[in-house]
N, C-alpha and C positions, 0 to 999 in steps of 0.2 A: 408394452408396459401394462402392468396390471391395473384394472379399474380402481382398485383400492388405493394404489399409489397415486393415480391421477386425481383422486378426490381427497387426498391428504388424510386418509383414515389411518388410525393407529393399527399397528400390526405387531405380531410376536413371532419369535423364532424359538423353537424348543430344541435344545441339543441334549440328546440322551445317549446313554451307553453304559457299559460296564466300567467298573473302577479301573483306572489306568488306560482307558481307551483313547484319551486325548480330547476329552470334552472341553476342558478349559482352554487349551490351545486353539481348538476349532472355533470356540466362541470368540476368542480374541481376534482371530483372522476375520470372522464375520463382522465384528464391531469395527475393526480397522477399515474394512472394505466400505461399509456404509458411511463411516465418517469421511472417508476419502471421496466418495462419489456424491456426497451431499452438495447442494448448490448454494451453500451459505457463503456470504461474503467474508465471514470470519471463520474460515475453514479450520484454521489451527485451533481456535477456541473450541469449536464443536468437537473436533477430533480428541482434544485433551479431555473434554467432559465425558465423551462416550467411553474412552479407554479407562478413565478413572472410575467408571461405574463397575468395573470388573469385580472388585471385592464384594459389592452388593449382590451380584448375580451368583456368587458361589454358594 
């Protein structure tokens, strides 16, 4: 596990590519993965919030 993850530091993911390369779909998969593996007791609530952020990231 990364030291940044262990210390609860904020991190970013940059998804870049040409138009039509699948950036939006890839970003959704990444967001869904992180929402799923989060250790929150209200997992469904966290997942909904993360996935709802997609329009903001566009």
